[in-house]
Residue frames relative to the residue before (quaternion, step in Angstrom):
aa qw qx qy qz dx dy dz
V 1.0000 0.0000 0.0000 0.0000 0.00 0.00 0.00
Q 0.0803 -0.7714 0.6298 0.0427 3.54 -0.95 0.91
L 0.1791 -0.7996 0.5703 0.0571 3.54 -0.93 0.97
Q 0.1014 -0.7830 0.6129 0.0315 3.55 -1.01 0.87
A 0.1483 -0.7981 0.5815 0.0531 3.55 -0.49 1.23
S 0.0753 0.7902 -0.6040 0.0715 3.56 -1.05 0.78
G 0.6032 0.6150 -0.4021 0.3102 3.54 -1.33 0.10
G 0.4917 0.6668 -0.4352 0.3525 3.56 1.22 -0.07
G 0.1198 0.7973 -0.5867 0.0752 3.52 -1.31 0.18
L 0.5359 -0.5835 0.4951 0.3567 3.51 -1.38 -0.21
V 0.0707 0.7951 -0.5947 0.0962 3.56 -0.69 1.13
Q 0.4998 -0.6259 0.5019 0.3262 3.53 -1.32 0.16
G 0.6557 -0.5021 0.3830 0.4139 3.53 -1.22 0.42
G 0.7583 0.3368 -0.2732 0.4867 3.56 -0.92 0.95
D 0.5820 0.5870 -0.3647 0.4285 3.57 1.25 -0.32
S 0.3801 -0.7054 0.5532 0.2279 3.53 -1.39 0.07
L 0.0405 -0.7517 0.6565 0.0470 3.51 -1.33 0.46
R 0.1755 -0.7542 0.6158 0.1455 3.53 -1.23 0.45
L 0.2055 -0.7726 0.5932 0.0944 3.53 -0.72 1.12
S 0.1741 -0.7700 0.6064 0.0953 3.54 -1.18 0.65
C 0.0994 -0.7580 0.6421 0.0562 3.52 -1.17 0.70
A 0.0816 -0.8205 0.5657 -0.0050 3.54 -0.25 1.29
A 0.2053 -0.7994 0.5588 0.0807 3.53 -0.87 1.00
S 0.0714 -0.7501 0.6536 0.0710 3.50 -1.22 0.58
G 0.6234 0.5214 -0.3971 0.4265 3.53 -1.12 0.63
R 0.8519 -0.1368 0.1037 0.4947 3.54 -1.00 -0.83
T 0.6322 -0.5519 0.3955 0.3733 3.52 -1.26 0.51
F 0.4738 -0.6943 0.4823 0.2465 3.51 -1.22 0.58
S 0.3917 0.7946 -0.4345 0.1627 3.57 1.24 -0.23
T 0.7743 0.3000 -0.1802 0.5273 3.60 1.05 -0.58
Y 0.5488 0.6520 -0.3699 0.3699 3.54 1.24 0.27
V 0.2307 -0.6633 0.6777 0.2179 3.42 -1.49 0.23
T 0.1285 -0.7775 0.6118 0.0685 3.56 -0.94 0.90
A 0.0775 -0.8179 0.5699 -0.0131 3.53 -0.85 0.99
W 0.2845 -0.6930 0.6273 0.2129 3.48 -1.39 0.29
F 0.0540 -0.7488 0.6603 0.0190 3.50 -1.08 0.90
R 0.1277 -0.7832 0.5981 0.1118 3.55 -1.22 0.25
Q 0.1133 -0.7824 0.6102 0.0516 3.50 -1.22 0.57
A 0.2205 -0.7689 0.5911 0.1034 3.50 -0.63 1.19
L 0.6664 -0.5173 0.3565 0.4015 3.54 -1.20 0.52
G 0.8430 0.1525 -0.1365 0.4974 3.56 -0.77 1.06
K 0.6795 0.4615 -0.2863 0.4933 3.57 1.27 0.07
R 0.5933 -0.5678 0.4336 0.3709 3.52 -1.29 0.29
R 0.5737 -0.5624 0.4592 0.3791 3.54 -1.25 0.47
E 0.0674 -0.8162 0.5737 0.0083 3.56 -0.89 0.92
Y 0.5622 -0.6155 0.4618 0.3031 3.49 -1.22 0.71
V 0.1881 -0.7737 0.5965 0.1012 3.53 -1.11 0.78
S 0.7649 -0.2391 0.2314 0.5515 3.57 0.66 -1.13
A 0.0557 -0.7915 0.6074 0.0395 3.55 -1.26 0.37
I 0.1305 -0.7744 0.6149 0.0714 3.53 -1.25 0.52
N 0.3156 -0.7332 0.5786 0.1672 3.52 -1.07 0.86
W 0.3920 -0.7558 0.4755 0.2210 3.56 -0.56 1.17
S 0.6679 0.5392 -0.3198 0.4011 3.60 1.03 -0.65
D 0.8308 0.1284 -0.0592 0.5382 3.62 1.00 -0.68
D 0.4930 -0.7126 0.3888 0.3129 3.58 1.31 0.22
T 0.3948 0.6975 -0.5176 0.2994 3.59 1.09 0.30
T 0.1710 -0.7941 0.5800 0.0617 3.53 -1.11 0.72
G 0.1240 -0.7683 0.6215 0.0904 3.52 -1.31 0.32
Y 0.1006 -0.7976 0.5938 0.0334 3.53 -1.16 0.64
A 0.4776 -0.6047 0.5443 0.3316 3.51 -1.22 0.54
D 0.6141 -0.5718 0.3924 0.3767 3.56 -1.09 0.67
S 0.6514 0.5636 -0.3148 0.3987 3.56 1.02 -0.78
V 0.7646 0.3389 -0.1928 0.5132 3.60 1.19 -0.40
K 0.4188 0.7184 -0.4684 0.2983 3.62 1.21 -0.12
G 0.7959 0.2639 -0.2229 0.4973 3.51 -0.94 0.96
R 0.7269 0.3754 -0.2351 0.5249 3.60 1.23 -0.27
F 0.7676 0.2902 -0.1471 0.5522 3.60 1.02 -0.80
T 0.0790 -0.7786 0.6214 0.0392 3.54 -1.17 0.68
I 0.2013 -0.7708 0.5956 0.1031 3.54 -0.85 1.00
S 0.0541 0.7870 -0.6116 0.0605 3.56 -1.04 0.79
R 0.2421 -0.7763 0.5659 0.1360 3.54 -1.29 0.21
D 0.1895 -0.7318 0.6424 0.1263 3.52 -1.33 0.43
N 0.3609 -0.7709 0.4835 0.2044 3.56 -0.32 1.26
A 0.6788 0.5200 -0.3034 0.4203 3.54 0.81 -1.01
K 0.7446 0.3811 -0.2102 0.5062 3.56 1.03 -0.75
K 0.3240 -0.7568 0.5010 0.2669 3.59 1.29 -0.13
T 0.5106 0.6445 -0.3943 0.4105 3.52 0.99 0.87
V 0.1793 -0.7409 0.6386 0.1052 3.51 -1.13 0.80
Y 0.2003 -0.7884 0.5764 0.0785 3.53 -0.99 0.92
L 0.1153 -0.7440 0.6494 0.1074 3.52 -1.25 0.50
Q 0.1576 -0.7816 0.6011 0.0542 3.53 -0.39 1.28
M 0.0729 -0.8135 0.5769 -0.0110 3.54 -0.61 1.16
N 0.0392 -0.8059 0.5899 -0.0312 3.54 -0.56 1.22
S 0.8227 0.2152 -0.1668 0.4990 3.54 -1.30 0.34
L 0.0922 0.8468 -0.5175 0.0814 3.55 0.91 0.92
K 0.2052 -0.7694 0.5993 0.0816 3.50 -1.15 0.80
P 0.6455 -0.5089 0.3789 0.4252 3.61 -1.16 0.37
D 0.6217 0.5569 -0.3379 0.4348 3.61 1.09 -0.65
D 0.6044 0.5516 -0.3603 0.4480 3.60 1.23 -0.25
T 0.4506 0.6931 -0.4522 0.3349 3.58 1.25 -0.11
A 0.3390 0.7087 -0.5457 0.2914 3.55 -0.71 1.13
V 0.4662 -0.5604 0.5608 0.3925 3.51 -1.38 -0.09
Y 0.2171 -0.7851 0.5734 0.0883 3.54 -0.79 1.09
Y 0.1183 -0.7907 0.6004 0.0164 3.53 -0.88 1.07
C 0.2062 -0.7271 0.6289 0.1821 3.54 -1.14 0.62
A 0.0755 -0.7903 0.6079 -0.0099 3.51 -1.14 0.73
S 0.1085 -0.7923 0.5977 0.0574 3.55 -1.16 0.62
G 0.0746 0.7843 -0.6139 0.0506 3.51 -1.21 0.57
I 0.4980 -0.6185 0.5071 0.3352 3.53 -1.28 0.34
L 0.1545 0.7947 -0.5565 0.1866 3.52 -0.04 1.36
A 0.5199 -0.6373 0.4701 0.3203 3.56 -1.15 0.57
R 0.7972 0.0304 0.0175 0.6027 3.57 1.15 -0.65
V 0.6523 -0.5027 0.3732 0.4272 3.55 -1.23 0.31
S 0.0552 -0.7989 0.5988 -0.0093 3.55 -1.09 0.74
D 0.3605 -0.7275 0.5457 0.2074 3.52 -1.21 0.60
L 0.5384 0.6340 -0.3915 0.3935 3.60 1.26 0.23
P 0.4013 -0.7414 0.4778 0.2469 3.63 -0.45 1.11
A 0.6326 0.5804 -0.3396 0.3842 3.59 0.99 -0.78
L 0.6412 0.5457 -0.3265 0.4295 3.60 1.18 -0.44
Y 0.6566 0.5049 -0.3062 0.4692 3.57 1.23 -0.29
D 0.3254 -0.8017 0.4816 0.1397 3.55 -0.70 1.14
Y 0.7832 0.2881 -0.1248 0.5367 3.56 1.06 -0.71
W 0.0652 -0.8137 0.5772 -0.0218 3.54 -0.88 1.02
G 0.3861 -0.6880 0.5661 0.2389 3.52 -1.17 0.71
Q 0.6669 -0.5590 0.3450 0.3519 3.55 -1.30 0.17
G 0.5387 -0.6410 0.3988 0.3741 3.60 1.20 -0.24
T 0.0756 -0.7679 0.6347 0.0429 3.51 -1.20 0.64
Q 0.4199 -0.7421 0.4738 0.2201 3.56 -0.85 1.01
V 0.0650 -0.7544 0.6525 0.0299 3.53 -1.01 0.93
T 0.0083 -0.7932 0.6078 -0.0370 3.56 -0.74 1.08
V 0.0890 -0.7968 0.5976 0.0074 3.54 -0.74 1.12
S 0.2074 -0.7913 0.5657 0.1046 3.56 -0.61 1.12
S 0.4632 -0.6894 0.4873 0.2697 3.54 -1.14 0.64
């Protein structure tokens, strides 16, 4: 599985962005796809995840109510709609996939990673 993340950019606080994670290779039917982010000088942290088999989702507390994860089976793409962005959301965003039974916030459980896309939110 190869993942291609895109959609990052420079926005102002309160703006929205939609990130995309396009997959090529094996089917996603048994996968969980997640978004993580890493700000400069900080550890990689979980943002959100979606289970392709049953559509269950998970979110970090810091993004609940502002971010929405979704998927498009036909396009093999996972989206992260980010609304009401804050300067604290500034980071490189990575998508990752793995064969998991349920969504997880543990990076080590995900086998495949995209290259990351930069999101910068100015105040």
